[in-house]
N, C-alpha and C positions, 0 to 999 in steps of 0.2 A: 504493500500500499504506499502511496506517496507520503512524504513527510514535508520538508521545507520547500520544495520547488513550487508547490501550489500557490504560495503567497507571492512569488516572484515572476512566474511565467503563466501565460494564458494559453492553454493547450486545448485544441479541438481534435477529435478523431472524425472519421467520415462514415456516413451511413452507407450500407449496401445499396447498389443500384438495382432497380426492378428488373433490368434486362439480364442480369447475371444470377438471379435467384428464381427457382420455380415459383409460379404464381401461388400455389397452395401454401407455401411456407414463407412467403415474403413478409407478411405482417409479423409473424413470430420472430423472424430473423432480425428485422429492424428493432423490435422490442428487446431482443437478447443483446444485440450489439450496444444498444443505448444503455442498458443496465451495466454492461462491462465498462463503458466509457465513464459512467457516473462512479462506479465502484473504484476506479483507478484515478479519480481526481480531475477528470477533464472538465473544463468549463462548459463545453458544448459539443455539438455534433453537426458537421456540414451535411446538408442535404442538397444533392445535385439537382439541376433542372436542364432539360433539353427536349427536343421534339420526340425523342424516343423513350422518355421516362414518365412514370406516373407523377402526378402533381406534388411538388415539394411541400406545399402547405398541408395537404392531407397526410403526407408522410410525417410531417412535424407533429401532427396531432397524435400519432402512434408514439412518437418519442415522449411527449408530455404525459400521456396516459400511463406509461410504464416506468417513469422515473420520478424522483422527488424534487430535483433542482436542476437537472441538465438543461441547457438552453439550446434549442434548435438554431443553427446557423443556416438560414434559408437563402438559397441562390435565387436572385431576382433578376429577370431578364426584361428590360423595358418593352420589348417587342410583345411580350405576353399579357401585360396588364398595365393599366393606368396607374400613375403614382398614388392616386386616391385609393385605388383598390388594395395596393399593398399596405398603405397606411391603415386602412380599415381592418385588414387581416391582423396586423400587429396589435391594433387597439382591441380587437375582439379577443385575441388570444390572451392579452393582458386582463381583460375584463372577466373572461370565463375561467382562466387558470392561474392568474396572479403569477405568471411566469415571464421572465424577460426573454425576448427574442434577440438574435443577431441577424444582420442582413449582409449577404455577400453579393455585392452589386456586380452584375455580369454585363460588360460592355458588348462583348461579341458572342462567339459560339461557333459551332460547326458551320462552315460557309453554306453548304447545301441546305441546312436547316433555316438559315437566315433568308436565303433566296426563295425557299418555299413559302416564306411569309412576306415575299415581295419587299425585303429589306436589303437593299444594296448600299446602305450608308458606309462611307469610307471609314477606315480604322480610327483615325483621330477624332472624326466627327462623332463617332459613336461614344467616345468619352465625354464630349461636350453634351451629348444627349443624356448620358447617364448622370452627369453632374447636375443638370437641371432637375432630373427625376429625383435624385437623392436630396436635393435642397428642398423640393416641395414636400417630400415625404417627412423630412425632419421638422419642417415648419408646422405641418399639419399635426404632428404628434406632440410638439412642444407648446403650441399656442392654444389658449382658450378662446381666442378671437378668430375672426375670419381671416383666411390667408389669401392674398392676392399676388400673383406672380405672372409676369409676362416674359417669355423666352422665345427662343427660335423654334423649339420643339414642343413646349407645353405652356399653356396659359390657363390659369384658374382665377376666379373672381369671387372674393369673399367666401371661400370654401372653408367649411368647418368640419372638424372631426368629432363625432359622437359615436359611441361613448368616449370621453377623454381618457388618455392614457396616464396612469400614475407616473410621476416624475422618476421614481426609482426603477420603472420598467422601461425607460427609454432605450431603444435598441442600439447596440454597438454596430458600426458599419465597417465593412471590409471591402476592398476593391483591389484588383490586380494592379501591381506597381512595377511591372517589368519594363514598361516603355515610358518615354517622357510624357506622353499624353496621359498615361495612368498615374504617374506621380503628380502631375498637375491637378488631375481630378481629385486625387486623395487629399491634397492640400486644401483645395477649395471646399470640399465636402466636410473635411475633418475626420476622414476615414483612415483606418490602418491600411497601409499599402503592403500587399502580400506578393511575394515573388517566388519563383522557383530558383533556388540558390545555386550558385557555383560552388566549387570546392571550398571548404571552410577556411583554409589558409588565404585563399584569394578574397573571400568576403571580409575577412579581418583587415585587409589592406585598404578597403574602401572607407570613405568618410561618410558616415550616415547623416542624413539631414537632421538637424537639431530640432526642427519644427514639425516632425512627422513620425508617427508611430509606424514601425515596420515589422513585418513578420514573414515567415517562409512556409512553404508547403513541401514536405519531405516524408520519406518512409524510413523505417528502422528494421533491421534484422540483427539482433544483438544476443549473444549467449556468453556463458563462462569463458569459452575458448574461441579463438578466431576460427579454427577448423570447423567446429560445430556450427558456428554462425554461417560460414560459407556453404556448408552442406545443406542447411535449411534454406538458404537463399537460392542456390541452384535447383533444389527440388521444387521450390515454389515457383521460380521463374526460369524454366529450362530454355535452352535455345529454341527459336521458333521462326523458321523462314517465312511462314505465311504471315506471322505477326509483323515481321520486319517489312513485308510488302504492304501491309495495311498502314503501317506507320508512314511509309514513303508516299503512299497515295494521299494520306491526310495532310502531309507536309506540302504537297503540291497545291492544295486548295486553301491553305491556311495563311492568314495575314497576321497571325499572332506573334508578337515579339518574343514571348517566352518560348513558344514552340520552335521558332527558328533558332534561338540561342541554345536550347538544350539539344536540338537535332545536330547542330554543328559540333557540340561537345561530344555527343554520342557517336558521331562519325569518326572521331579521333580517339575514342575510348578503346584501349588495348586489352581491357579485361584482365589485368594482371593483379587481381585481388586488392586493388586500390579500395579503401573504405568507401569512397564516393563511387557509386555504381549506377549505370544508366541502362543496363539491359532490360529491366522492366519497362522503361520508357520506350526504347527503341524496338521492342517487340510488341507494342500497343497494348500492354497489359495494365498500364497506369500512366499518369501524366505528371509524374514527379521523380526526382532522383531518389535513390536509397543510400543510406549509410549502413555498412555491413562490417561486422567484426565482433571482437570481445567487448564486454561492457566497458573496459577501460579504454579501448580504442575509440569506440563510438562516443563515449562520454567526453573524451578529449576533443574529438571533432565538434561535438555540440557546444562545448565550452567556448570554442572559437566563434561560433554563431552568436552565443549569448554575449561574449565580450564585444562583438561587432555591433551590438545594439538591438538585436532581434529579440522581442519579448513575446510575440505571438506566433504559435506553431500550429499548423494544420497537418495532422498525421494522416497517412493513407488508411484505406479501409482494412480493419484488422480481420484476419482469417479466423481468429479464435481468441478467447480471453487471455491465454498465456502471453500473446504478443503485447497486450497492454501492460502486463506485469513487467515484461522485459523493458518496455518503454519507460516505465516509472523508475526502474533501477537506473537506466541511463540518465534521465533528467536529475535524479537525486545526486548522482556522482558528478554530473556536469556543473550543477549549481554550486555544489560543495567546492569544486575545483576553482570556479570563478571567485567565490567568496574568499578562499585562501589566498588567491593571487592579489585580491584587492586589499587584503589585510597585511 
């Protein structure tokens, strides 16, 4: 169980995707993973959205019904709903469940999904749109008065939110911060900028913005020994030629900055048991890098991320409860290491 890291880091895990779990067991699987996340100290759980998945707000209701304090981190895509509708959902969850929500603002998505919705907005303009969206959402939830906003993408006039949201339930907002447009949006919104990190040593050399909360999305495979960790990692994510082809196809249609950055790194990855591992990404099994090794090794790598200023972490979908236990051990050791260095 977690000890001191919970007070210093904000950690989210990720909910299973409906496309990867049999329909008959999906509800129970979401409930099970949510209970694991709560048991091992996570602040919340990310719930994905895209054209091929069930609605994230409905999945979030499963999370809330099966936990006592875990906060859903709901992916919100402007193309799917008006900002008033998203604010109404957050307000309603607060009224019905007295539970805080988090919002993961999604500026883009799979290109074919966007085109199917007749959305061909360019990359940077999508961040302008999501900025307007988030500002309206925040104002609606924070104000007891009518909200008036006139922008390029959204206009509202004296719009009020009822029922009002209690101040202590105001949602935390996260957004991708891998591009300049994403970072600018995060600053304007007051959101945490989340990125897919490079190697920890490289990240520690960067100068983090002093006026911006930052976080990363990453996976962990950690065990007592390096050999055991790599055995687990290779068993979970074996080589997969078909997966690499799917990754290459997705890359050709993506204008995502993080996707291109990680793909370039994956192409150069020699797979020589470097703790920073991209096979799960380049075989289209997940969308983040992994850190693999002994508790000591992975904790040392994470301590570099913490020292670089990252305080929010979104972990990959856990295959079982045991992986959250290993995660907790890594964070305990990493936070302890950073504390000792600071003292």
